All heavy atoms as TSV, in Angstrom:
chain	resi	resn	atom	element	x	y	z
A	1	GLU	N	N	-16.275	51.240	-70.530
A	1	GLU	CA	C	-15.192	50.684	-71.333
A	1	GLU	C	C	-13.853	51.330	-70.967
A	1	GLU	O	O	-12.838	50.656	-70.894
A	1	GLU	CB	C	-15.515	50.873	-72.818
A	1	GLU	CG	C	-14.612	50.101	-73.735
A	1	GLU	CD	C	-14.710	48.583	-73.565
A	1	GLU	OE1	O	-15.809	48.071	-73.283
A	1	GLU	OE2	O	-13.667	47.930	-73.697
A	2	ALA	N	N	-13.875	52.620	-70.719
A	2	ALA	CA	C	-12.642	53.322	-70.351
A	2	ALA	C	C	-12.106	52.820	-69.011
A	2	ALA	O	O	-10.890	52.678	-68.839
A	2	ALA	CB	C	-12.880	54.820	-70.296
A	3	ASP	N	N	-13.007	52.542	-68.074
A	3	ASP	CA	C	-12.583	52.019	-66.771
A	3	ASP	C	C	-11.946	50.644	-66.918
A	3	ASP	O	O	-10.960	50.328	-66.256
A	3	ASP	CB	C	-13.765	51.942	-65.805
A	3	ASP	CG	C	-14.259	53.319	-65.400
A	3	ASP	OD1	O	-13.423	54.236	-65.311
A	3	ASP	OD2	O	-15.465	53.472	-65.189
A	4	LYS	N	N	-12.506	49.835	-67.798
A	4	LYS	CA	C	-11.942	48.506	-68.046
A	4	LYS	C	C	-10.528	48.629	-68.610
A	4	LYS	O	O	-9.628	47.902	-68.193
A	4	LYS	CB	C	-12.837	47.751	-69.025
A	4	LYS	CG	C	-12.376	46.354	-69.314
A	4	LYS	CD	C	-13.326	45.667	-70.273
A	4	LYS	CE	C	-12.825	44.280	-70.630
A	4	LYS	NZ	N	-13.715	43.617	-71.586
A	5	GLU	N	N	-10.333	49.561	-69.509
A	5	GLU	CA	C	-8.992	49.780	-70.083
A	5	GLU	C	C	-8.008	50.260	-69.022
A	5	GLU	O	O	-6.855	49.827	-69.006
A	5	GLU	CB	C	-9.082	50.779	-71.229
A	5	GLU	CG	C	-9.794	50.231	-72.446
A	5	GLU	CD	C	-9.979	51.264	-73.538
A	5	GLU	OE1	O	-9.303	52.318	-73.491
A	5	GLU	OE2	O	-10.799	51.018	-74.436
A	6	ARG	N	N	-8.455	51.138	-68.136
A	6	ARG	CA	C	-7.575	51.617	-67.059
A	6	ARG	C	C	-7.155	50.467	-66.147
A	6	ARG	O	O	-6.002	50.366	-65.751
A	6	ARG	CB	C	-8.287	52.691	-66.243
A	6	ARG	CG	C	-8.416	54.003	-66.944
A	6	ARG	CD	C	-9.071	55.034	-66.033
A	6	ARG	NE	N	-9.335	56.234	-66.767
A	6	ARG	CZ	C	-10.555	56.633	-67.152
A	6	ARG	NH1	N	-11.619	55.946	-66.825
A	6	ARG	NH2	N	-10.706	57.748	-67.821
A	7	LEU	N	N	-8.123	49.618	-65.799
A	7	LEU	CA	C	-7.801	48.481	-64.936
A	7	LEU	C	C	-6.883	47.489	-65.640
A	7	LEU	O	O	-5.938	46.980	-65.043
A	7	LEU	CB	C	-9.083	47.786	-64.477
A	7	LEU	CG	C	-9.895	48.551	-63.451
A	7	LEU	CD1	C	-11.233	47.874	-63.225
A	7	LEU	CD2	C	-9.138	48.670	-62.152
A	8	THR	N	N	-7.149	47.228	-66.901
A	8	THR	CA	C	-6.310	46.306	-67.664
A	8	THR	C	C	-4.878	46.839	-67.756
A	8	THR	O	O	-3.924	46.079	-67.587
A	8	THR	CB	C	-6.893	46.082	-69.069
A	8	THR	OG1	O	-8.213	45.548	-68.937
A	8	THR	CG2	C	-6.042	45.125	-69.877
A	9	ALA	N	N	-4.727	48.113	-67.990
A	9	ALA	CA	C	-3.394	48.718	-68.079
A	9	ALA	C	C	-2.665	48.660	-66.725
A	9	ALA	O	O	-1.435	48.623	-66.686
A	9	ALA	CB	C	-3.505	50.160	-68.554
A	10	SER	N	N	-3.411	48.629	-65.639
A	10	SER	CA	C	-2.821	48.617	-64.296
A	10	SER	C	C	-2.665	47.212	-63.723
A	10	SER	O	O	-2.259	47.068	-62.567
A	10	SER	CB	C	-3.685	49.448	-63.347
A	10	SER	OG	O	-3.772	50.776	-63.790
A	11	MET	N	N	-2.979	46.184	-64.484
A	11	MET	CA	C	-2.961	44.816	-63.963
A	11	MET	C	C	-1.637	44.393	-63.334
A	11	MET	O	O	-1.657	43.745	-62.291
A	11	MET	CB	C	-3.394	43.816	-65.032
A	11	MET	CG	C	-4.897	43.789	-65.237
A	11	MET	SD	S	-5.847	43.560	-63.716
A	11	MET	CE	C	-5.532	41.854	-63.393
A	12	PRO	N	N	-0.483	44.729	-63.891
A	12	PRO	CA	C	0.758	44.328	-63.191
A	12	PRO	C	C	0.849	44.904	-61.775
A	12	PRO	O	O	1.207	44.198	-60.835
A	12	PRO	CB	C	1.868	44.877	-64.091
A	12	PRO	CG	C	1.245	44.916	-65.443
A	12	PRO	CD	C	-0.189	45.313	-65.196
A	13	ARG	N	N	0.494	46.175	-61.609
A	13	ARG	CA	C	0.514	46.791	-60.266
A	13	ARG	C	C	-0.540	46.176	-59.369
A	13	ARG	O	O	-0.298	45.960	-58.170
A	13	ARG	CB	C	0.268	48.296	-60.373
A	13	ARG	CG	C	1.433	49.043	-60.939
A	13	ARG	CD	C	1.256	50.539	-60.893
A	13	ARG	NE	N	-0.052	50.965	-60.430
A	13	ARG	CZ	C	-0.697	52.023	-60.895
A	13	ARG	NH1	N	-0.169	52.756	-61.827
A	13	ARG	NH2	N	-1.876	52.356	-60.414
A	14	ILE	N	N	-1.725	45.907	-59.916
A	14	ILE	CA	C	-2.805	45.308	-59.140
A	14	ILE	C	C	-2.414	43.911	-58.682
A	14	ILE	O	O	-2.574	43.556	-57.515
A	14	ILE	CB	C	-4.110	45.275	-59.961
A	14	ILE	CG1	C	-4.619	46.701	-60.180
A	14	ILE	CG2	C	-5.157	44.407	-59.282
A	14	ILE	CD1	C	-5.754	46.812	-61.183
A	15	ARG	N	N	-1.893	43.133	-59.604
A	15	ARG	CA	C	-1.473	41.762	-59.272
A	15	ARG	C	C	-0.407	41.773	-58.179
A	15	ARG	O	O	-0.467	40.994	-57.233
A	15	ARG	CB	C	-0.959	41.087	-60.538
A	15	ARG	CG	C	-0.618	39.646	-60.373
A	15	ARG	CD	C	-0.203	39.081	-61.744
A	15	ARG	NE	N	0.298	37.761	-61.623
A	15	ARG	CZ	C	-0.438	36.664	-61.676
A	15	ARG	NH1	N	-1.729	36.755	-61.871
A	15	ARG	NH2	N	0.109	35.485	-61.541
A	16	ASP	N	N	0.550	42.665	-58.296
A	16	ASP	CA	C	1.604	42.786	-57.297
A	16	ASP	C	C	1.017	43.129	-55.928
A	16	ASP	O	O	1.390	42.530	-54.917
A	16	ASP	CB	C	2.605	43.857	-57.739
A	16	ASP	CG	C	3.757	44.004	-56.780
A	16	ASP	OD1	O	4.494	43.016	-56.582
A	16	ASP	OD2	O	3.926	45.110	-56.220
A	17	ALA	N	N	0.089	44.076	-55.886
A	17	ALA	CA	C	-0.526	44.484	-54.620
A	17	ALA	C	C	-1.318	43.339	-53.992
A	17	ALA	O	O	-1.272	43.144	-52.775
A	17	ALA	CB	C	-1.431	45.690	-54.846
A	18	VAL	N	N	-2.015	42.559	-54.803
A	18	VAL	CA	C	-2.795	41.434	-54.285
A	18	VAL	C	C	-1.863	40.367	-53.723
A	18	VAL	O	O	-2.093	39.840	-52.629
A	18	VAL	CB	C	-3.718	40.846	-55.378
A	18	VAL	CG1	C	-4.326	39.527	-54.939
A	18	VAL	CG2	C	-4.801	41.849	-55.744
A	19	ILE	N	N	-0.804	40.059	-54.433
A	19	ILE	CA	C	0.154	39.044	-53.969
A	19	ILE	C	C	0.812	39.482	-52.667
A	19	ILE	O	O	0.932	38.692	-51.726
A	19	ILE	CB	C	1.197	38.743	-55.058
A	19	ILE	CG1	C	0.530	37.999	-56.213
A	19	ILE	CG2	C	2.367	37.933	-54.492
A	19	ILE	CD1	C	1.397	37.866	-57.452
A	20	ILE	N	N	1.211	40.730	-52.592
A	20	ILE	CA	C	1.829	41.241	-51.363
A	20	ILE	C	C	0.829	41.182	-50.200
A	20	ILE	O	O	1.171	40.747	-49.096
A	20	ILE	CB	C	2.359	42.670	-51.565
A	20	ILE	CG1	C	3.586	42.624	-52.468
A	20	ILE	CG2	C	2.681	43.343	-50.225
A	20	ILE	CD1	C	4.071	43.981	-52.912
A	21	TYR	N	N	-0.399	41.606	-50.446
A	21	TYR	CA	C	-1.424	41.573	-49.396
A	21	TYR	C	C	-1.635	40.144	-48.896
A	21	TYR	O	O	-1.633	39.894	-47.692
A	21	TYR	CB	C	-2.741	42.150	-49.907
A	21	TYR	CG	C	-3.858	41.975	-48.924
A	21	TYR	CD1	C	-4.012	42.860	-47.861
A	21	TYR	CD2	C	-4.748	40.920	-49.023
A	21	TYR	CE1	C	-5.021	42.691	-46.929
A	21	TYR	CE2	C	-5.768	40.739	-48.094
A	21	TYR	CZ	C	-5.890	41.622	-47.058
A	21	TYR	OH	O	-6.893	41.448	-46.132
A	22	LEU	N	N	-1.828	39.208	-49.813
A	22	LEU	CA	C	-2.116	37.826	-49.413
A	22	LEU	C	C	-0.919	37.153	-48.754
A	22	LEU	O	O	-1.095	36.321	-47.864
A	22	LEU	CB	C	-2.580	37.017	-50.624
A	22	LEU	CG	C	-3.949	37.409	-51.169
A	22	LEU	CD1	C	-4.246	36.641	-52.445
A	22	LEU	CD2	C	-5.039	37.194	-50.138
A	23	SER	N	N	0.292	37.513	-49.153
A	23	SER	CA	C	1.468	36.878	-48.556
A	23	SER	C	C	1.667	37.301	-47.097
A	23	SER	O	O	2.326	36.599	-46.337
A	23	SER	CB	C	2.725	37.186	-49.372
A	23	SER	OG	O	3.043	38.559	-49.298
A	24	ASP	N	N	1.076	38.419	-46.713
A	24	ASP	CA	C	1.167	38.889	-45.327
A	24	ASP	C	C	0.066	38.326	-44.425
A	24	ASP	O	O	0.025	38.642	-43.240
A	24	ASP	CB	C	1.096	40.417	-45.273
A	24	ASP	CG	C	2.373	41.075	-45.735
A	24	ASP	OD1	O	3.415	40.383	-45.778
A	24	ASP	OD2	O	2.337	42.275	-46.069
A	25	ARG	N	N	-0.850	37.556	-44.965
A	25	ARG	CA	C	-1.979	37.022	-44.201
A	25	ARG	C	C	-1.730	35.587	-43.782
A	25	ARG	O	O	-1.110	34.808	-44.497
A	25	ARG	CB	C	-3.273	37.052	-45.014
A	25	ARG	CG	C	-3.693	38.390	-45.520
A	25	ARG	CD	C	-4.107	39.330	-44.377
A	25	ARG	NE	N	-3.969	40.704	-44.821
A	25	ARG	CZ	C	-3.019	41.549	-44.396
A	25	ARG	NH1	N	-2.150	41.184	-43.514
A	25	ARG	NH2	N	-2.950	42.760	-44.860
A	26	SER	N	N	-2.260	35.238	-42.624
A	26	SER	CA	C	-2.185	33.853	-42.164
A	26	SER	C	C	-3.460	33.130	-42.590
A	26	SER	O	O	-4.464	33.755	-42.941
A	26	SER	CB	C	-2.051	33.800	-40.642
A	26	SER	OG	O	-3.243	34.260	-40.041
A	27	VAL	N	N	-3.425	31.804	-42.525
A	27	VAL	CA	C	-4.601	31.005	-42.867
A	27	VAL	C	C	-5.762	31.369	-41.941
A	27	VAL	O	O	-6.913	31.471	-42.384
A	27	VAL	CB	C	-4.271	29.499	-42.774
A	27	VAL	CG1	C	-5.512	28.663	-42.970
A	27	VAL	CG2	C	-3.213	29.126	-43.794
A	28	GLU	N	N	-5.474	31.611	-40.679
A	28	GLU	CA	C	-6.522	31.953	-39.716
A	28	GLU	C	C	-7.216	33.263	-40.081
A	28	GLU	O	O	-8.420	33.415	-39.883
A	28	GLU	CB	C	-5.951	32.048	-38.292
A	28	GLU	CG	C	-5.520	30.720	-37.716
A	28	GLU	CD	C	-4.173	30.244	-38.268
A	28	GLU	OE1	O	-3.341	31.092	-38.658
A	28	GLU	OE2	O	-3.973	29.023	-38.332
A	29	GLU	N	N	-6.450	34.228	-40.605
A	29	GLU	CA	C	-7.032	35.514	-40.993
A	29	GLU	C	C	-7.967	35.387	-42.195
A	29	GLU	O	O	-8.885	36.194	-42.347
A	29	GLU	CB	C	-5.936	36.523	-41.330
A	29	GLU	CG	C	-5.149	36.993	-40.141
A	29	GLU	CD	C	-4.020	37.905	-40.550
A	29	GLU	OE1	O	-3.134	37.466	-41.307
A	29	GLU	OE2	O	-4.041	39.072	-40.116
A	30	LEU	N	N	-7.737	34.397	-43.032
A	30	LEU	CA	C	-8.530	34.234	-44.252
A	30	LEU	C	C	-9.646	33.207	-44.109
A	30	LEU	O	O	-10.473	33.073	-45.001
A	30	LEU	CB	C	-7.611	33.818	-45.409
A	30	LEU	CG	C	-6.484	34.790	-45.738
A	30	LEU	CD1	C	-5.553	34.198	-46.775
A	30	LEU	CD2	C	-7.042	36.125	-46.204
A	31	ARG	N	N	-9.675	32.501	-43.009
A	31	ARG	CA	C	-10.634	31.414	-42.823
A	31	ARG	C	C	-12.048	31.953	-42.586
A	31	ARG	O	O	-12.238	32.941	-41.902
A	31	ARG	CB	C	-10.200	30.564	-41.640
A	31	ARG	CG	C	-11.102	29.355	-41.415
A	31	ARG	CD	C	-10.511	28.381	-40.463
A	31	ARG	NE	N	-9.380	27.738	-41.152
A	31	ARG	CZ	C	-8.295	27.300	-40.546
A	31	ARG	NH1	N	-8.173	27.395	-39.256
A	31	ARG	NH2	N	-7.329	26.735	-41.230
A	32	GLY	N	N	-13.014	31.274	-43.153
A	32	GLY	CA	C	-14.424	31.580	-42.913
A	32	GLY	C	C	-14.931	32.763	-43.708
A	32	GLY	O	O	-14.182	33.473	-44.374
A	33	SER	N	N	-16.225	32.963	-43.610
A	33	SER	CA	C	-16.854	34.044	-44.372
A	33	SER	C	C	-16.402	35.424	-43.890
A	33	SER	O	O	-16.234	36.337	-44.692
A	33	SER	CB	C	-18.377	33.927	-44.313
A	33	SER	OG	O	-18.834	34.004	-42.980
A	34	GLU	N	N	-16.176	35.578	-42.595
A	34	GLU	CA	C	-15.706	36.871	-42.080
A	34	GLU	C	C	-14.322	37.203	-42.615
A	34	GLU	O	O	-14.035	38.355	-42.953
A	34	GLU	CB	C	-15.700	36.872	-40.558
A	34	GLU	CG	C	-17.074	36.863	-39.949
A	34	GLU	CD	C	-17.028	36.832	-38.433
A	34	GLU	OE1	O	-15.945	37.031	-37.855
A	34	GLU	OE2	O	-18.091	36.604	-37.838
A	35	GLY	N	N	-13.467	36.198	-42.702
A	35	GLY	CA	C	-12.131	36.409	-43.253
A	35	GLY	C	C	-12.185	36.813	-44.712
A	35	GLY	O	O	-11.449	37.709	-45.142
A	36	LEU	N	N	-13.064	36.179	-45.468
A	36	LEU	CA	C	-13.203	36.524	-46.882
A	36	LEU	C	C	-13.768	37.930	-47.060
A	36	LEU	O	O	-13.329	38.679	-47.937
A	36	LEU	CB	C	-14.082	35.509	-47.601
A	36	LEU	CG	C	-13.463	34.139	-47.826
A	36	LEU	CD1	C	-14.475	33.196	-48.478
A	36	LEU	CD2	C	-12.228	34.252	-48.694
A	37	VAL	N	N	-14.717	38.294	-46.219
A	37	VAL	CA	C	-15.289	39.643	-46.302
A	37	VAL	C	C	-14.216	40.690	-45.993
A	37	VAL	O	O	-14.093	41.696	-46.695
A	37	VAL	CB	C	-16.499	39.791	-45.355
A	37	VAL	CG1	C	-16.925	41.243	-45.210
A	37	VAL	CG2	C	-17.656	38.947	-45.856
A	38	ARG	N	N	-13.427	40.461	-44.950
A	38	ARG	CA	C	-12.341	41.397	-44.616
A	38	ARG	C	C	-11.339	41.494	-45.760
A	38	ARG	O	O	-10.865	42.580	-46.097
A	38	ARG	CB	C	-11.636	40.960	-43.336
A	38	ARG	CG	C	-12.369	41.331	-42.080
A	38	ARG	CD	C	-11.485	41.148	-40.843
A	38	ARG	NE	N	-10.936	39.811	-40.735
A	38	ARG	CZ	C	-11.519	38.803	-40.101
A	38	ARG	NH1	N	-12.669	38.985	-39.496
A	38	ARG	NH2	N	-10.954	37.620	-40.037
A	39	MET	N	N	-10.998	40.335	-46.361
A	39	MET	CA	C	-10.054	40.327	-47.471
A	39	MET	C	C	-10.611	41.134	-48.645
A	39	MET	O	O	-9.904	41.958	-49.227
A	39	MET	CB	C	-9.762	38.895	-47.920
A	39	MET	CG	C	-8.848	38.830	-49.125
A	39	MET	SD	S	-8.557	37.164	-49.740
A	39	MET	CE	C	-10.174	36.736	-50.382
A	40	LYS	N	N	-11.873	40.920	-48.997
A	40	LYS	CA	C	-12.484	41.650	-50.107
A	40	LYS	C	C	-12.481	43.155	-49.850
A	40	LYS	O	O	-12.163	43.941	-50.732
A	40	LYS	CB	C	-13.913	41.171	-50.340
A	40	LYS	CG	C	-14.007	39.870	-51.076
A	40	LYS	CD	C	-15.431	39.418	-51.255
A	40	LYS	CE	C	-16.216	40.384	-52.087
A	40	LYS	NZ	N	-17.536	39.896	-52.480
A	41	GLU	N	N	-12.828	43.553	-48.629
A	41	GLU	CA	C	-12.859	44.978	-48.298
A	41	GLU	C	C	-11.471	45.597	-48.405
A	41	GLU	O	O	-11.302	46.690	-48.958
A	41	GLU	CB	C	-13.430	45.186	-46.907
A	41	GLU	CG	C	-14.908	44.899	-46.815
A	41	GLU	CD	C	-15.444	44.904	-45.395
A	41	GLU	OE1	O	-14.632	45.006	-44.434
A	41	GLU	OE2	O	-16.667	44.790	-45.233
A	42	SER	N	N	-10.471	44.891	-47.894
A	42	SER	CA	C	-9.103	45.405	-47.951
A	42	SER	C	C	-8.605	45.498	-49.389
A	42	SER	O	O	-7.998	46.499	-49.782
A	42	SER	CB	C	-8.165	44.512	-47.145
A	42	SER	OG	O	-8.483	44.561	-45.795
A	43	LEU	N	N	-8.857	44.462	-50.175
A	43	LEU	CA	C	-8.413	44.480	-51.568
A	43	LEU	C	C	-9.153	45.545	-52.375
A	43	LEU	O	O	-8.555	46.215	-53.228
A	43	LEU	CB	C	-8.587	43.104	-52.206
A	43	LEU	CG	C	-7.634	42.028	-51.699
A	43	LEU	CD1	C	-7.996	40.671	-52.298
A	43	LEU	CD2	C	-6.188	42.386	-52.018
A	44	TYR	N	N	-10.430	45.726	-52.101
A	44	TYR	CA	C	-11.204	46.760	-52.783
A	44	TYR	C	C	-10.597	48.137	-52.518
A	44	TYR	O	O	-10.424	48.948	-53.437
A	44	TYR	CB	C	-12.658	46.702	-52.319
A	44	TYR	CG	C	-13.556	47.702	-52.995
A	44	TYR	CD1	C	-14.093	47.438	-54.246
A	44	TYR	CD2	C	-13.877	48.908	-52.378
A	44	TYR	CE1	C	-14.915	48.358	-54.874
A	44	TYR	CE2	C	-14.696	49.829	-52.995
A	44	TYR	CZ	C	-15.211	49.548	-54.236
A	44	TYR	OH	O	-16.021	50.467	-54.848
A	45	GLN	N	N	-10.251	48.403	-51.261
A	45	GLN	CA	C	-9.638	49.688	-50.917
A	45	GLN	C	C	-8.286	49.865	-51.605
A	45	GLN	O	O	-7.966	50.947	-52.089
A	45	GLN	CB	C	-9.482	49.824	-49.398
A	45	GLN	CG	C	-10.780	50.016	-48.682
A	45	GLN	CD	C	-11.533	51.243	-49.184
A	45	GLN	OE1	O	-10.961	52.277	-49.490
A	45	GLN	NE2	N	-12.844	51.102	-49.295
A	46	ARG	N	N	-7.510	48.793	-51.667
A	46	ARG	CA	C	-6.210	48.869	-52.347
A	46	ARG	C	C	-6.388	49.160	-53.830
A	46	ARG	O	O	-5.636	49.945	-54.405
A	46	ARG	CB	C	-5.418	47.581	-52.158
A	46	ARG	CG	C	-4.844	47.442	-50.772
A	46	ARG	CD	C	-4.114	46.114	-50.637
A	46	ARG	NE	N	-3.650	45.957	-49.284
A	46	ARG	CZ	C	-2.385	46.162	-48.899
A	46	ARG	NH1	N	-1.487	46.507	-49.774
A	46	ARG	NH2	N	-2.041	45.991	-47.649
A	47	LEU	N	N	-7.369	48.537	-54.445
A	47	LEU	CA	C	-7.636	48.793	-55.864
A	47	LEU	C	C	-8.033	50.247	-56.088
A	47	LEU	O	O	-7.587	50.881	-57.050
A	47	LEU	CB	C	-8.741	47.880	-56.385
A	47	LEU	CG	C	-8.359	46.427	-56.588
A	47	LEU	CD1	C	-9.593	45.607	-56.949
A	47	LEU	CD2	C	-7.315	46.295	-57.672
A	48	ARG	N	N	-8.855	50.786	-55.204
A	48	ARG	CA	C	-9.261	52.190	-55.338
A	48	ARG	C	C	-8.060	53.124	-55.206
A	48	ARG	O	O	-8.002	54.160	-55.851
A	48	ARG	CB	C	-10.325	52.531	-54.318
A	48	ARG	CG	C	-11.655	51.839	-54.641
A	48	ARG	CD	C	-12.738	52.319	-53.716
A	48	ARG	NE	N	-12.848	53.760	-53.777
A	48	ARG	CZ	C	-13.820	54.420	-54.403
A	48	ARG	NH1	N	-14.763	53.760	-55.011
A	48	ARG	NH2	N	-13.849	55.731	-54.402
A	49	GLU	N	N	-7.095	52.748	-54.364
A	49	GLU	CA	C	-5.885	53.565	-54.205
A	49	GLU	C	C	-4.973	53.440	-55.418
A	49	GLU	O	O	-4.353	54.420	-55.833
A	49	GLU	CB	C	-5.135	53.141	-52.949
A	49	GLU	CG	C	-5.866	53.466	-51.665
A	49	GLU	CD	C	-5.247	52.799	-50.447
A	49	GLU	OE1	O	-4.169	52.162	-50.579
A	49	GLU	OE2	O	-5.853	52.876	-49.365
A	50	LEU	N	N	-4.879	52.229	-55.977
A	50	LEU	CA	C	-3.993	52.004	-57.119
A	50	LEU	C	C	-4.518	52.622	-58.410
A	50	LEU	O	O	-3.736	53.081	-59.248
A	50	LEU	CB	C	-3.776	50.505	-57.342
A	50	LEU	CG	C	-2.868	49.805	-56.356
A	50	LEU	CD1	C	-2.935	48.297	-56.551
A	50	LEU	CD2	C	-1.437	50.293	-56.525
A	51	VAL	N	N	-5.834	52.598	-58.589
A	51	VAL	CA	C	-6.441	53.104	-59.822
A	51	VAL	C	C	-7.599	54.034	-59.435
A	51	VAL	O	O	-8.766	53.708	-59.637
A	51	VAL	CB	C	-6.943	51.944	-60.716
A	51	VAL	CG1	C	-7.273	52.447	-62.109
A	51	VAL	CG2	C	-5.931	50.818	-60.791
A	52	PRO	N	N	-7.279	55.199	-58.882
A	52	PRO	CA	C	-8.345	56.076	-58.384
A	52	PRO	C	C	-9.251	56.628	-59.486
A	52	PRO	O	O	-10.392	56.987	-59.223
A	52	PRO	CB	C	-7.586	57.203	-57.674
A	52	PRO	CG	C	-6.228	57.175	-58.260
A	52	PRO	CD	C	-5.955	55.756	-58.678
A	53	GLU	N	N	-8.744	56.684	-60.704
A	53	GLU	CA	C	-9.545	57.246	-61.790
A	53	GLU	C	C	-10.577	56.258	-62.342
A	53	GLU	O	O	-11.480	56.658	-63.066
A	53	GLU	CB	C	-8.637	57.740	-62.927
A	53	GLU	CG	C	-7.847	56.658	-63.628
A	53	GLU	CD	C	-6.549	56.260	-62.933
A	53	GLU	OE1	O	-6.249	56.789	-61.849
A	53	GLU	OE2	O	-5.839	55.423	-63.492
A	54	ALA	N	N	-10.475	54.984	-61.995
A	54	ALA	CA	C	-11.437	53.980	-62.464
A	54	ALA	C	C	-12.607	53.889	-61.487
A	54	ALA	O	O	-12.426	53.966	-60.282
A	54	ALA	CB	C	-10.758	52.623	-62.610
A	55	ARG	N	N	-13.805	53.730	-62.024
A	55	ARG	CA	C	-14.988	53.556	-61.180
A	55	ARG	C	C	-15.153	52.071	-60.878
A	55	ARG	O	O	-15.442	51.283	-61.760
A	55	ARG	CB	C	-16.236	54.065	-61.895
A	55	ARG	CG	C	-16.240	55.568	-62.074
A	55	ARG	CD	C	-17.454	56.033	-62.847
A	55	ARG	NE	N	-17.458	55.341	-64.147
A	55	ARG	CZ	C	-18.563	54.912	-64.754
A	55	ARG	NH1	N	-19.733	55.087	-64.207
A	55	ARG	NH2	N	-18.485	54.307	-65.924
A	56	LEU	N	N	-14.956	51.710	-59.620
A	56	LEU	CA	C	-15.108	50.321	-59.193
A	56	LEU	C	C	-16.435	50.177	-58.465
A	56	LEU	O	O	-16.731	50.943	-57.550
A	56	LEU	CB	C	-13.972	49.918	-58.253
A	56	LEU	CG	C	-12.570	49.992	-58.820
A	56	LEU	CD1	C	-11.556	49.715	-57.728
A	56	LEU	CD2	C	-12.408	49.016	-59.956
A	57	ARG	N	N	-17.217	49.206	-58.875
A	57	ARG	CA	C	-18.501	48.983	-58.221
A	57	ARG	C	C	-18.433	47.848	-57.217
A	57	ARG	O	O	-19.086	47.884	-56.188
A	57	ARG	CB	C	-19.577	48.691	-59.253
A	57	ARG	CG	C	-19.940	49.926	-60.051
A	57	ARG	CD	C	-21.049	49.629	-60.996
A	57	ARG	NE	N	-20.442	49.023	-62.183
A	57	ARG	CZ	C	-21.112	48.534	-63.189
A	57	ARG	NH1	N	-22.418	48.526	-63.165
A	57	ARG	NH2	N	-20.494	48.020	-64.220
A	58	ALA	N	N	-17.657	46.819	-57.514
A	58	ALA	CA	C	-17.590	45.668	-56.613
A	58	ALA	C	C	-16.352	44.851	-56.941
A	58	ALA	O	O	-15.752	44.987	-58.005
A	58	ALA	CB	C	-18.836	44.809	-56.757
A	59	LEU	N	N	-15.995	44.002	-56.005
A	59	LEU	CA	C	-14.904	43.050	-56.185
A	59	LEU	C	C	-15.482	41.671	-55.920
A	59	LEU	O	O	-16.092	41.439	-54.879
A	59	LEU	CB	C	-13.775	43.345	-55.194
A	59	LEU	CG	C	-12.628	42.350	-55.150
A	59	LEU	CD1	C	-11.860	42.387	-56.465
A	59	LEU	CD2	C	-11.710	42.665	-53.996
A	60	TYR	N	N	-15.322	40.779	-56.872
A	60	TYR	CA	C	-15.848	39.415	-56.742
A	60	TYR	C	C	-14.720	38.411	-56.661
A	60	TYR	O	O	-13.765	38.488	-57.433
A	60	TYR	CB	C	-16.742	39.072	-57.944
A	60	TYR	CG	C	-17.956	39.942	-58.040
A	60	TYR	CD1	C	-17.998	41.014	-58.908
A	60	TYR	CD2	C	-19.057	39.710	-57.231
A	60	TYR	CE1	C	-19.113	41.822	-58.995
A	60	TYR	CE2	C	-20.177	40.510	-57.292
A	60	TYR	CZ	C	-20.189	41.564	-58.189
A	60	TYR	OH	O	-21.293	42.368	-58.251
A	61	ILE	N	N	-14.814	37.504	-55.725
A	61	ILE	CA	C	-13.852	36.418	-55.587
A	61	ILE	C	C	-14.481	35.195	-56.263
A	61	ILE	O	O	-15.515	34.695	-55.825
A	61	ILE	CB	C	-13.559	36.094	-54.099
A	61	ILE	CG1	C	-13.107	37.351	-53.349
A	61	ILE	CG2	C	-12.555	34.955	-53.976
A	61	ILE	CD1	C	-11.796	37.932	-53.802
A	62	SER	N	N	-13.866	34.728	-57.337
A	62	SER	CA	C	-14.445	33.584	-58.060
A	62	SER	C	C	-13.775	32.280	-57.665
A	62	SER	O	O	-14.403	31.222	-57.735
A	62	SER	CB	C	-14.353	33.800	-59.565
A	62	SER	OG	O	-13.011	33.966	-59.955
A	63	ASP	N	N	-12.517	32.314	-57.251
A	63	ASP	CA	C	-11.794	31.130	-56.779
A	63	ASP	C	C	-10.951	31.533	-55.590
A	63	ASP	O	O	-10.389	32.621	-55.560
A	63	ASP	CB	C	-10.874	30.583	-57.863
A	63	ASP	CG	C	-11.611	29.940	-59.009
A	63	ASP	OD1	O	-12.513	29.127	-58.736
A	63	ASP	OD2	O	-11.285	30.228	-60.176
A	64	PHE	N	N	-10.840	30.597	-54.646
A	64	PHE	CA	C	-10.029	30.886	-53.478
A	64	PHE	C	C	-9.491	29.560	-52.949
A	64	PHE	O	O	-10.260	28.694	-52.529
A	64	PHE	CB	C	-10.863	31.588	-52.405
A	64	PHE	CG	C	-10.061	32.032	-51.218
A	64	PHE	CD1	C	-9.170	33.081	-51.310
A	64	PHE	CD2	C	-10.201	31.382	-50.017
A	64	PHE	CE1	C	-8.440	33.480	-50.224
A	64	PHE	CE2	C	-9.462	31.772	-48.918
A	64	PHE	CZ	C	-8.583	32.829	-49.021
A	65	VAL	N	N	-8.175	29.408	-52.996
A	65	VAL	CA	C	-7.536	28.173	-52.557
A	65	VAL	C	C	-6.446	28.536	-51.564
A	65	VAL	O	O	-5.623	29.411	-51.824
A	65	VAL	CB	C	-6.917	27.401	-53.755
A	65	VAL	CG1	C	-6.183	26.169	-53.273
A	65	VAL	CG2	C	-7.983	27.058	-54.777
A	66	VAL	N	N	-6.429	27.873	-50.422
A	66	VAL	CA	C	-5.377	28.061	-49.431
A	66	VAL	C	C	-4.566	26.772	-49.389
A	66	VAL	O	O	-5.113	25.691	-49.231
A	66	VAL	CB	C	-5.974	28.344	-48.035
A	66	VAL	CG1	C	-4.854	28.464	-47.004
A	66	VAL	CG2	C	-6.819	29.609	-48.071
A	67	GLN	N	N	-3.269	26.908	-49.578
A	67	GLN	CA	C	-2.396	25.723	-49.564
A	67	GLN	C	C	-1.504	25.739	-48.353
A	67	GLN	O	O	-1.099	26.716	-47.877
A	67	GLN	CB	C	-1.531	25.674	-50.811
A	67	GLN	CG	C	-2.356	25.492	-52.065
A	67	GLN	CD	C	-1.474	25.415	-53.305
A	67	GLN	OE1	O	-0.302	25.744	-53.280
A	67	GLN	NE2	N	-2.047	24.976	-54.389
C-alpha cells in the first residue's frame, strides 16, 4: 500500500517522463513485439530511477496506439 501511495504521489513526474520518452521515439522503434519489449524495459528503468523507494515488480502495457 505504501508503494502505491509513493507511485500515486509521483504520477506527474512519471507521466512527464513517459511523454518525453515516447516523443523521442519513431514509429519504427515502437513497431512489433521487440519494440514493445524495449519500450517496457526502458520505461521500467525510468520508473525505478524516478521512484527508487517504491518496489516495482512489473510494468504492464494495457493500451498502445500509434497515430
